[in-house]
Structure formats: C-alpha cells, structure tokens
C-alpha positions as CSV (number, residue, x, y, z in Angstrom):
1,M,-10.2,27.4,0.4
2,R,-6.7,26.0,-0.3
3,I,-5.9,23.6,2.6
4,R,-2.8,21.7,3.4
5,L,-3.0,18.6,5.6
6,D,0.0,17.1,7.3
7,S,0.3,14.1,9.6
8,I,2.9,12.1,11.4
9,G,2.7,8.9,13.5
10,C,0.4,5.9,13.3
11,R,-1.8,4.6,10.5
12,L,-4.8,5.8,12.5
13,N,-3.5,9.3,12.2
14,I,-3.2,8.8,8.5
15,G,-6.7,7.4,8.2
16,E,-8.1,10.4,10.2
17,A,-6.3,12.8,7.9
18,Q,-7.5,11.0,4.8
19,D,-11.1,11.2,6.0
20,L,-10.7,14.9,6.9
21,A,-9.4,15.5,3.3
22,R,-12.5,13.8,1.9
23,Q,-14.8,15.8,4.1
24,L,-13.1,19.1,3.1
25,A,-13.1,18.2,-0.6
26,R,-16.8,17.4,-0.4
27,R,-17.4,20.9,0.9
28,G,-15.6,22.3,-2.2
29,H,-12.2,23.0,-0.8
30,R,-8.9,22.1,-2.5
31,I,-6.2,19.9,-0.8
32,V,-2.9,21.4,-1.8
33,G,0.6,20.0,-1.7
34,P,4.2,21.1,-1.1
35,G,5.1,24.3,-2.8
36,E,1.5,25.5,-3.2
37,A,0.1,28.4,-1.3
38,A,-2.5,27.5,1.4
39,D,-5.0,29.5,3.3
40,L,-5.3,26.9,6.1
41,F,-2.8,24.3,7.5
42,V,-4.0,21.4,9.6
43,F,-1.3,19.3,11.3
44,N,-2.2,15.9,13.0
45,T,0.5,15.3,15.6
46,C,1.9,12.3,17.5
47,A,3.2,11.8,21.0
48,V,3.7,8.1,21.4
49,T,7.4,8.7,22.2
50,H,9.5,11.7,23.3
51,L,10.9,11.7,19.7
52,A,7.4,11.9,18.2
53,A,6.5,14.8,20.5
54,R,9.8,16.6,19.7
55,K,9.2,16.1,16.0
56,S,5.7,17.4,16.3
57,R,7.0,20.6,18.0
58,K,9.6,21.1,15.3
59,L,7.1,20.7,12.5
60,I,4.7,23.1,14.1
61,R,7.4,25.7,14.4
62,H,8.3,25.2,10.8
63,L,4.7,25.6,9.6
64,R,4.2,28.8,11.7
65,R,7.4,30.4,10.5
66,A,7.0,29.4,6.8
67,N,3.3,30.5,6.7
68,P,2.9,33.7,8.8
69,D,-0.2,34.8,7.0
70,S,-2.0,31.5,6.9
71,T,-4.2,29.8,9.6
72,V,-2.4,27.0,11.4
73,V,-4.5,24.4,13.3
74,V,-3.0,21.6,15.3
75,T,-4.7,18.4,16.5
76,G,-3.7,14.9,17.4
77,C,-2.2,13.2,20.4
78,Y,0.5,15.8,21.2
79,A,-2.2,18.5,21.0
80,E,-4.3,16.5,23.4
81,L,-1.6,15.8,25.9
82,S,0.2,19.2,25.8
83,P,-2.3,21.9,24.5
84,D,-0.5,24.7,26.4
85,E,2.8,23.8,24.7
86,V,1.2,23.8,21.3
87,E,-0.6,27.1,21.9
88,A,2.7,28.7,22.9
89,L,4.1,27.9,19.5
90,G,1.9,30.5,18.0
91,V,-0.8,28.4,16.3
92,D,-4.3,29.7,15.7
93,L,-6.3,26.8,17.1
94,V,-5.6,23.6,19.1
95,V,-8.1,20.8,18.7
96,G,-8.1,17.7,21.0
97,N,-8.7,14.2,19.8
98,R,-12.3,14.1,20.9
99,A,-13.2,16.8,18.5
100,K,-11.0,15.7,15.7
101,D,-13.7,13.7,13.8
102,E,-15.8,16.9,13.7
103,L,-12.9,19.1,12.7
104,P,-14.7,20.8,9.7
105,L,-17.5,21.9,12.0
106,V,-15.0,23.1,14.7
107,L,-13.1,25.1,12.1
108,E,-16.3,26.6,10.8
109,Q,-17.5,27.6,14.2
110,A,-14.1,29.2,14.9
111,G,-14.4,31.2,11.8
112,F,-11.5,29.6,10.0
113,L,-13.4,27.6,7.4
114,H,-15.6,29.2,4.7
115,D,-17.3,26.6,2.5
116,S,-17.9,27.0,-1.2
117,D,-20.4,24.9,-3.2
118,P,-20.3,21.2,-2.2
119,I,-19.4,18.7,-4.9
120,P,-20.3,15.0,-5.2
121,A,-18.4,12.7,-2.9
122,I,-16.9,10.5,-5.6
123,D,-15.5,13.5,-7.4
124,A,-14.2,15.0,-4.2
125,T,-11.6,12.4,-3.3
126,P,-8.2,14.0,-2.6
127,F,-4.8,12.5,-3.1
128,P,-4.1,10.1,-0.2
129,P,-0.7,8.7,0.7
130,A,0.5,5.4,-0.5
131,D,1.9,4.5,2.9
132,V,2.4,5.9,6.3
133,P,4.7,9.0,5.9
134,A,7.6,9.8,8.2
135,T,7.5,13.5,7.3
136,P,4.7,16.1,6.9
137,G,2.7,16.1,3.7
138,A,0.7,13.0,4.4
139,L,-2.2,14.2,2.3
140,V,-0.7,16.2,-0.5
141,A,-0.8,16.1,-4.2
142,P,2.3,14.7,-5.9
143,G,5.1,17.0,-6.6
144,D,5.9,18.5,-10.0
145,A,6.3,15.5,-12.1
146,E,7.8,15.6,-15.6
147,A,5.2,16.0,-18.3
148,E,5.9,12.6,-19.9
149,V,5.3,10.7,-16.7
150,P,1.9,9.4,-15.9
151,A,0.3,10.9,-12.8
152,T,1.7,9.2,-9.8
153,S,-0.6,6.5,-8.4
154,N,-0.7,7.6,-4.8
155,H,-4.1,8.8,-6.0
156,R,-6.8,6.5,-4.7
157,T,-4.7,3.3,-4.1
158,R,-5.0,2.5,-0.4
159,A,-7.3,4.1,2.1
160,F,-6.9,3.8,5.8
161,V,-10.4,3.4,7.3
162,K,-10.8,4.4,10.9
163,V,-13.2,1.9,12.5
164,Q,-12.3,2.3,16.2
165,D,-10.7,4.7,18.5
166,G,-9.4,4.6,22.1
167,C,-8.1,1.7,24.2
168,D,-9.1,-0.1,27.4
169,N,-5.8,-1.9,27.7
170,R,-3.5,-0.6,30.4
171,C,-0.1,-1.4,29.0
172,T,2.2,0.2,31.5
173,F,4.4,2.0,28.9
174,C,1.6,3.4,26.7
175,V,0.3,7.0,26.8
176,V,-2.2,6.4,24.0
177,T,-5.0,5.5,26.5
178,V,-4.4,8.9,28.1
179,A,-4.4,10.7,24.7
180,R,-7.2,8.8,23.0
181,G,-9.5,7.8,25.9
182,E,-11.6,4.6,26.2
183,A,-12.3,2.2,23.4
184,R,-15.2,3.1,21.2
185,S,-16.3,1.9,17.7
186,R,-18.0,3.3,14.7
187,P,-21.3,1.8,13.6
188,L,-20.8,-1.2,11.3
189,S,-23.2,0.2,8.7
190,A,-21.1,3.4,8.6
191,V,-17.9,1.6,8.0
192,V,-19.4,-0.6,5.3
193,A,-20.9,2.5,3.6
194,Q,-17.5,4.2,3.7
195,V,-15.7,1.2,2.1
196,R,-18.3,1.1,-0.6
197,E,-17.8,4.8,-1.3
198,L,-14.0,4.3,-1.5
199,V,-14.5,1.5,-4.0
200,D,-16.7,3.7,-6.1
201,A,-14.1,6.4,-5.9
202,G,-11.5,4.0,-7.4
203,Y,-9.5,2.7,-4.4
204,Q,-8.1,-0.8,-4.8
205,E,-7.4,-1.4,-1.1
206,A,-8.9,-0.5,2.3
207,V,-7.0,-0.8,5.5
208,L,-9.1,-1.2,8.7
209,S,-7.4,0.8,11.4
210,G,-7.9,1.6,15.1
211,V,-6.0,2.1,18.3
212,H,-7.3,-1.3,19.6
213,L,-8.7,-2.8,16.4
214,G,-9.5,-6.1,18.0
215,A,-11.9,-4.4,20.4
216,Y,-14.1,-3.2,17.5
217,G,-17.8,-3.6,18.2
218,H,-17.4,-4.5,21.9
219,E,-20.4,-2.2,22.6
220,R,-22.6,-4.2,20.2
221,P,-21.7,-7.9,20.7
222,S,-24.6,-9.1,18.6
223,E,-22.9,-7.7,15.4
224,G,-20.0,-10.1,15.9
225,G,-17.1,-7.7,16.7
226,L,-14.2,-7.3,14.2
227,E,-15.0,-10.7,12.6
228,G,-18.5,-9.6,11.9
229,L,-17.3,-6.3,10.4
230,I,-14.9,-8.1,8.1
231,R,-17.5,-10.5,7.0
232,S,-19.9,-7.7,6.3
233,I,-17.4,-5.7,4.3
234,L,-16.5,-8.7,2.2
235,A,-20.1,-9.6,1.6
236,E,-21.6,-6.2,1.0
237,T,-18.8,-4.4,-0.9
238,A,-16.7,-5.1,-4.0
239,V,-13.5,-4.0,-2.3
240,P,-10.7,-5.7,-4.3
241,R,-8.2,-5.9,-1.3
242,L,-8.9,-5.6,2.4
243,R,-6.1,-5.3,4.9
244,L,-6.0,-5.2,8.7
245,S,-3.7,-3.0,10.7
246,S,-2.3,-3.8,14.1
247,L,-4.1,-6.5,16.2
248,E,-3.3,-7.4,19.8
249,P,-2.6,-11.2,19.9
250,W,-5.0,-11.8,22.8
251,D,-8.0,-10.6,20.8
252,L,-7.7,-13.4,18.2
253,N,-8.8,-17.1,18.3
254,A,-8.2,-19.9,15.9
255,G,-11.5,-19.5,14.2
256,F,-10.6,-15.9,13.2
257,F,-8.2,-17.2,10.5
258,E,-11.1,-18.8,8.6
259,L,-11.8,-15.4,7.3
260,W,-8.9,-15.7,4.9
261,E,-10.9,-18.2,2.9
262,D,-11.9,-15.0,1.0
263,P,-8.7,-14.2,-1.0
264,R,-9.6,-10.4,-0.9
265,L,-8.5,-10.4,2.7
266,L,-4.8,-10.0,2.4
267,P,-2.3,-12.4,4.0
268,H,-0.6,-9.9,6.5
269,L,-1.0,-9.7,10.2
270,H,0.8,-7.2,12.4
271,L,0.8,-8.6,15.9
272,P,2.7,-6.4,18.4
273,L,4.9,-8.5,20.7
274,Q,6.9,-5.7,22.5
275,S,9.1,-8.3,24.3
276,G,9.9,-11.9,23.9
277,C,10.6,-12.3,27.6
278,D,7.7,-13.3,29.9
279,A,9.0,-11.4,32.9
280,T,9.2,-8.2,30.8
281,L,5.8,-8.8,29.4
282,R,4.3,-9.0,32.9
283,R,5.9,-5.7,33.8
284,M,4.4,-4.2,30.6
285,A,1.0,-5.7,31.5
286,R,0.9,-7.3,28.1
287,R,-1.8,-10.1,28.2
288,T,0.3,-12.7,26.4
289,T,3.2,-15.1,26.9
290,Q,5.9,-16.6,24.7
291,Q,3.9,-19.8,24.5
292,E,0.6,-18.2,23.8
293,F,2.1,-15.9,21.2
294,A,3.9,-18.7,19.4
295,A,0.8,-20.9,19.3
296,L,-1.2,-18.1,17.8
297,V,1.4,-17.4,15.1
298,D,1.7,-21.1,14.3
299,G,-2.1,-21.3,13.9
300,A,-2.2,-18.3,11.7
301,R,0.6,-19.6,9.4
302,A,-1.1,-23.0,9.2
303,G,-4.4,-21.3,8.1
304,I,-3.2,-18.5,5.8
305,R,-1.0,-19.2,2.8
306,D,2.1,-17.0,2.4
307,L,1.3,-15.1,5.5
308,A,3.5,-12.2,6.6
309,V,3.6,-11.7,10.3
310,T,5.1,-8.4,11.3
311,T,5.6,-7.1,14.9
312,D,6.7,-4.4,17.2
313,V,9.7,-4.9,19.6
314,M,10.6,-2.6,22.4
315,V,14.0,-2.5,24.0
316,G,15.2,-0.9,27.2
317,F,12.0,-1.2,29.2
318,P,12.5,-0.5,32.9
319,G,14.1,-3.5,34.6
320,E,15.2,-5.2,31.4
321,T,18.3,-7.1,32.3
322,E,20.9,-8.5,29.9
323,E,19.4,-11.9,30.5
324,E,15.9,-10.7,29.7
325,F,17.1,-9.0,26.6
326,A,18.9,-12.1,25.5
327,E,15.7,-14.2,26.1
328,S,13.6,-11.7,24.1
329,T,16.1,-11.6,21.2
330,Q,16.2,-15.4,21.0
331,F,12.4,-15.6,20.9
332,V,12.2,-12.9,18.2
333,E,14.7,-14.8,16.1
334,Q,12.7,-18.0,16.6
335,M,9.5,-16.4,15.4
336,E,11.0,-15.5,12.0
337,F,9.0,-12.3,11.6
338,A,8.6,-10.8,8.1
339,K,9.5,-7.3,9.5
340,L,10.2,-5.7,12.8
341,H,9.4,-2.2,14.0
342,V,11.9,-1.6,16.8
343,F,11.4,1.1,19.5
344,R,13.5,2.2,22.4
345,Y,11.5,2.6,25.5
346,S,10.5,6.2,26.1
347,P,9.1,7.3,29.5
348,R,5.8,9.1,29.1
349,E,4.3,11.2,31.9
350,G,1.1,9.6,33.2
351,T,2.1,6.0,32.6
352,V,2.9,3.4,35.2
353,A,6.3,2.5,33.7
354,A,7.5,6.1,34.0
355,S,7.7,5.6,37.8
356,M,9.1,2.1,37.7
357,P,12.6,1.6,39.2
358,D,15.7,0.4,37.3
359,H,15.4,2.4,34.1
360,V,17.9,1.2,31.5
361,P,20.7,3.6,30.6
362,V,20.2,5.3,27.2
363,Q,23.5,4.0,25.9
364,V,22.6,0.4,26.8
365,A,19.1,0.8,25.2
366,Q,20.7,2.2,22.0
367,L,23.0,-0.8,21.7
368,R,20.1,-3.2,22.2
369,S,18.1,-1.3,19.6
370,Q,21.0,-1.7,17.1
371,Q,21.2,-5.4,17.7
372,I,17.5,-5.9,17.2
373,H,17.6,-3.8,14.0
374,V,20.3,-6.1,12.6
375,L,18.2,-9.1,13.5
376,G,15.1,-7.6,12.0
377,A,17.0,-7.0,8.7
378,E,18.1,-10.6,8.6
379,T,14.6,-12.0,9.2
380,Q,13.1,-9.7,6.7
381,R,15.6,-10.8,4.0
382,T,15.0,-14.4,4.9
383,Y,11.2,-14.0,4.4
384,Q,11.5,-12.0,1.2
385,R,13.8,-14.6,-0.4
386,R,11.1,-17.2,-0.2
387,F,9.3,-15.4,-2.9
388,L,12.1,-14.9,-5.4
389,G,11.0,-16.4,-8.7
390,R,7.4,-16.3,-7.7
391,E,4.7,-14.4,-9.6
392,M,2.6,-12.3,-7.2
393,A,-0.2,-9.7,-7.6
394,V,1.1,-6.2,-6.9
395,L,-0.9,-3.0,-6.3
396,W,1.3,-0.3,-7.9
397,E,1.2,3.0,-6.0
398,T,3.9,5.5,-6.7
399,S,6.3,6.4,-9.6
400,E,9.5,8.2,-10.1
401,V,11.5,9.0,-13.3
402,R,14.9,7.3,-13.3
403,E,17.2,7.6,-16.3
404,G,14.7,7.4,-19.0
405,S,12.3,5.0,-17.4
406,V,9.7,5.0,-14.6
407,A,10.4,3.2,-11.4
408,W,7.1,2.0,-9.9
409,S,6.7,1.0,-6.3
410,G,3.9,-1.2,-5.0
411,L,2.9,-3.8,-2.4
412,T,2.0,-7.4,-2.6
413,G,-0.8,-8.8,-0.6
414,N,1.7,-10.0,2.0
415,Y,3.2,-6.6,2.4
416,L,6.4,-7.0,0.3
417,R,7.6,-3.7,-1.1
418,V,8.3,-4.2,-4.9
419,I,10.0,-2.1,-7.5
420,T,9.7,-2.4,-11.2
421,H,10.7,-0.2,-14.2
422,T,8.6,0.6,-17.2
423,A,8.7,2.9,-20.3
424,L,7.9,6.6,-19.7
425,N,4.5,6.2,-21.3
426,T,3.3,3.3,-19.2
427,D,0.9,3.9,-16.4
428,L,0.7,1.2,-13.8
429,G,-0.9,3.6,-11.2
430,N,-3.6,2.0,-9.1
431,K,-3.5,-1.2,-11.0
432,V,-3.1,-4.7,-9.6
433,V,-0.7,-6.4,-12.0
434,P,1.1,-9.7,-11.7
435,A,4.8,-9.5,-11.3
436,R,7.6,-12.0,-11.1
437,M,10.0,-11.4,-8.2
438,T,13.6,-11.2,-9.6
439,G,16.0,-9.7,-7.1
440,E,16.6,-8.1,-3.7
441,I,16.9,-4.5,-2.7
442,P,17.1,-3.0,0.8
443,G,13.7,-3.4,2.3
444,G,12.1,-5.1,-0.7
445,L,12.3,-6.9,-4.0
446,T,12.7,-6.1,-7.7
447,A,10.2,-7.5,-10.1
448,E,9.3,-7.8,-13.8
449,T,5.9,-7.4,-15.3
450,A,4.5,-7.6,-18.8
451,Y,5.1,-3.8,-18.9
452,S,8.7,-3.8,-17.7
453,S,11.4,-2.0,-19.7
454,G,14.9,-3.1,-20.4
C-alpha cells in the first residue's frame, strides 16, 4: 500500500512517526511524499497548546477534503483528548496514544491495512525528517529534485528513538500527563537493539526522546536509569553521534556530566526552565529554583566543552506580574542560553492552571512574548559568534539547488545550524564533514568545507 505519514508537534511525535514508517516499510508498504497518491493517510496530532490543537484540526480537514477516496487515520494527543471532535471531521479511524505503538496491528484489525511480502529491516528504512517539522509531511520522501542534484540527505541522517512515554510530573500548566498517561519506559535491550539497527541502516545520529526522558528506567532501577541506558548504547553500538532530547533539570546530578567523556555523546542539553522567577515556578509546580537551575548549568558547562544549553520559556502564566516577568527576563539573560523556545501560556482543560485566578490579558502576553523573542535572538547570536573561525564537525542533512550550486544544511554536535555551498555534483548527504565557520545568517552560521564552491 502507498502510505503517507504526517506529524506535528514534539520530537517524540516525530520519533513515533519514524518508527511507524519503519514498521510499515518492513511489511512491504511504501511511504510516499507530497504530490504522490496514497491509499492511507496517518496523521499524528499535537494538543500541547490551543494553537497546536487548532492546527491539528485544520490539517485533518485538509487531508479529508484533498483525499476523499483514501483512508484517513488520526492519532496523537489531540486525538486522545478530543476523539469526538476528530471523528466529527470525517476521518475513518481515531486511535488514542495508548494504541499508537501498535498502530499497524490496529489498522490491520480495522481492515485498513493489507500487507504484502515483508522485506528485510535494513532495506525497509523510509525517508525520515532531518528535523522537527512545523508542517505536515514529517515522514515523506524529498520533493522532485533536479536531476543533477544528489538525493537530499534527509535519508537516514538522524533518527528520533522513543525510549519513554508518559509523565508523573504534575506541572500545573501541562496537559501532556492527561494525554500521555503515567511514565513508562521501553526495555533497555529493545532500545539498544533499535539503535544498532539504525546504525546498520546508515543513520549517523540517534536522538533519545521521551515525554519525561529523565525518568527513563524508573521501573527497573537496577539498570541505572537514563545514565545506564546511555552507557549501554555507547558500549554496545557503533552509533557515531548520540543526542539527548529535553531533560528536566531536577533529574540530573553532577555525575551525569561524566558521560560526555565519550565524544560521541553530543554537547547539547535542552533544559526546560519555563520561568526565571521563583514565585512563578512555584505556581507552575516546577521542581527547581533560580539557584538550583543556575548551579546545574554551571556544572554542565564546566564538564562539557562547547556545550549548548537550550531552554523553553513560558510567558503570561496566570498571576505573572510585571515584576515577575522582569525577574524572569533578567534570569534568562543571565543564563546566556544558546537558543530559546518561547511559548505564550495556553489554558488547557483538565489542568490546575486553567482554573487559577489572575489570567494575564492576551495583549500583555503577546508583548512579553515579543520581548523574550528579541532577547532569545540576541543570546543565540552571542553563542554562535563564539564559533566563528572554528572548524567543527557537521552532519549534512538536506540540500537545495541555488543558482548553479547546492546549498547544504547540517548540524554541529552542539546544535548549530550550518549552511555551505558545493558544486552540483557534490553529495555531502549523511556525511560528517569538518567545516570552518565563516559568517552569520538568521538562526545559524555559514561555513566552508573542502567541497565548498565559489
């Protein structure tokens, strides 16, 4: 069958969709991209904010209207939280998060999936995304590239490996616990086996992902938790690059940073802050303070060379006064983050914060968001400039023809987005190639390699 997979939202969503693509490909199905006809559409939705839920509805409507004769299946957090709304949009099947990992079996039992002859796992790897997409098409083949251009390298570059799901934290703003359920972990041996399989299939980088990644293995403490998993992957696989997704700061201790003695573990930590004001953090039920967070980051930077620390910042949380916002902004500036992900608070039904008093007016929250975005752009530029003139290893992922050359986009180990240009017949796809950082562009750097043109 020809199957189109679309996903929006977090990296865990992307990892789930990538894994689904591999399962379907092993069964003999073909993962198709934009512009190609499909028998079956599967859309993995998000509902972390009102905007994400609205975008999910919009894309479901588009899929249904544009493909009246195809089967449309919807899963993910929006489908879990609002199944009746999704069903009313005319889809053929709504699948909750609990059944998502067994989706091929669910589709088969519903009569929507008809397998052909299975093919070997390594030969069945579909085209995964180079990064988290903002639009549908997360797992699609590249578009129609010009014949002279090498195949774009969002084939088998980075794989998001789901190691954990659910969350036992009770942050007052978060609906994910409702949508995903309690924390639960995949067996260590299964994760190691998957990473080994990805390496055999040609992937250069694996990204360990979960709703509450730091809680990995809490059911089996003898295995050493997340630290034990990382050590096992590094010891038992030949993965060239291993990256961690978001980690709650209270899950880490100083000894955790000793893991970076292995250079394959990439120097990037995403530590969600949410607010730099202790009073706001208490209302959020975040289990950290300014002092604790700063001490953790100082320890990480002391132990990991060239470390990029990125974070999430929320503005407009109920009760956030001008003084609290100013305190948060000052702390964010002080921490010198490599990148900020800025969110306006969005009330979600079923959360404690939704019923809190003193909700911040939308216009005020919008202004605060703009101010933090400006600050984030400044701190990102400051961090990037430290590496101008440096030679760094880059995993080159995607390509695009630009005026007689090919513009390649890739990532350094410390999560700097890098662009270089080569001749049309040069293929950097899925190669880790040294590059000298030469200039700045919005959101990244330009670089020269031994293959650069002009």
